[in-house]
C-alpha positions in Angstrom: 11.3 9.5 7.4 10.5 7.3 4.4 6.9 6.6 3.5 7.8 3.0 2.3 8.4 -0.1 4.3 9.0 -3.5 2.7 6.8 -6.0 4.6 7.1 -9.2 2.6 9.4 -9.9 -0.3 8.0 -11.4 -3.5 10.3 -14.4 -2.9 7.3 -15.7 -0.9 5.4 -15.9 -4.2 1.8 -17.1 -3.8 2.3 -17.2 0.0 2.8 -13.4 0.4 -0.7 -13.1 2.1 0.0 -15.9 4.5 3.5 -14.5 5.3 1.9 -11.1 6.1 -0.6 -12.8 8.5 2.3 -14.8 10.0 4.7 -11.9 10.5 2.5 -9.0 11.3 -0.3 -8.1 13.8 -3.3 -8.0 11.5 -5.4 -6.3 14.1 -3.2 -3.2 13.7 -4.2 -3.1 10.1 -8.0 -3.4 10.9 -8.2 -7.1 10.1 -9.9 -9.5 12.5 -7.5 -12.4 13.1 -10.4 -14.7 13.9 -12.6 -13.5 11.1 -13.5 -15.1 7.8 -10.9 -13.2 5.8 -8.1 -14.5 8.1 -9.6 -18.1 7.8 -9.5 -17.8 4.0 -5.9 -16.6 3.9 -4.8 -19.3 6.3 -6.4 -22.0 4.1 -3.8 -21.0 1.4 -3.6 -20.0 -2.2 -5.6 -23.0 -3.5 -8.6 -22.2 -1.3 -11.8 -20.7 -2.9 -11.8 -16.9 -2.7 -8.1 -16.6 -1.5 -7.1 -14.0 -4.1 -10.4 -12.1 -3.9 -10.1 -12.0 -0.1 -6.5 -10.8 -0.4 -7.7 -8.0 -2.8 -10.3 -6.9 -0.3 -7.7 -6.8 2.4 -5.3 -4.8 0.2 -8.1 -2.3 -0.6 -9.3 -1.8 3.0 -6.4 -2.5 5.4 -4.7 0.5 7.0 -3.3 1.8 10.2 -2.6 5.2 11.6 0.8 5.6 13.3 1.5 7.5 16.5 2.1 10.6 14.5 -1.3 10.4 12.8 0.0 9.2 9.4 -2.2 6.8 7.5 -0.4 3.7 6.1 -1.9 1.3 3.5 -0.8 -1.9 1.9 0.4 -2.0 -1.6 1.5 -5.1 -3.5 3.2 -5.3 -6.9 5.2 -8.5 -6.3 6.6 -7.3 -2.9 4.2 -6.2 -0.2 4.8 -2.7 1.0 3.4 -0.5 3.8 3.1 2.9 2.1 2.3 6.4 3.3 2.4 8.7 0.3 2.3 11.8 2.5 5.7 10.9 3.9 7.3 10.2 0.5 9.3 13.0 -1.1 8.6 13.7 -4.8 11.5 11.6 -6.1 10.6 8.6 -3.9 7.0 8.9 -5.0 7.9 8.9 -8.7 10.4 6.1 -8.3 7.8 3.9 -6.5 4.7 4.7 -8.6 6.3 5.5 -11.9 4.6 8.9 -12.1 4.8 12.3 -10.6 2.7 13.2 -7.7 -0.5 15.1 -8.5 0.0 18.8 -8.3 -2.3 20.9 -6.1 -4.3 23.7 -7.6 -1.7 26.4 -6.9 1.0 24.4 -8.6 -1.2 23.6 -11.6 -2.0 27.4 -11.9 1.7 28.3 -11.8 2.5 25.5 -14.3 -0.3 26.8 -16.7 1.1 30.3 -16.4 4.7 29.1 -17.1 3.6 26.8 -20.0 1.8 29.6 -21.7 4.9 31.7 -21.6 6.9 28.9 -23.2 4.5 28.6 -26.2 
């Protein structure tokens, strides 16, 4: 199973936040559809605090699927639902542009190997 799901294409431009609210159940992501954040997003990209509100949503919104995997929102043009735990190493590197952090055992093995190569 992939840890990436495209939610809204960057073709929506400055309306990506509104498209997210239009196309997805925000409550699943921990966002109150009747709260001030939703009101600000529905006002549109020329409203005061639109982008600041969207940044707060991107930082805090998440949902846990039926298998216990935690998904978050990630936007770099396109808006994605991501679960790094479900990504394989190649998918992670292609998406984030860097290798996954190694755990302590892997770091120790790498240190041992790199010392042998010197």
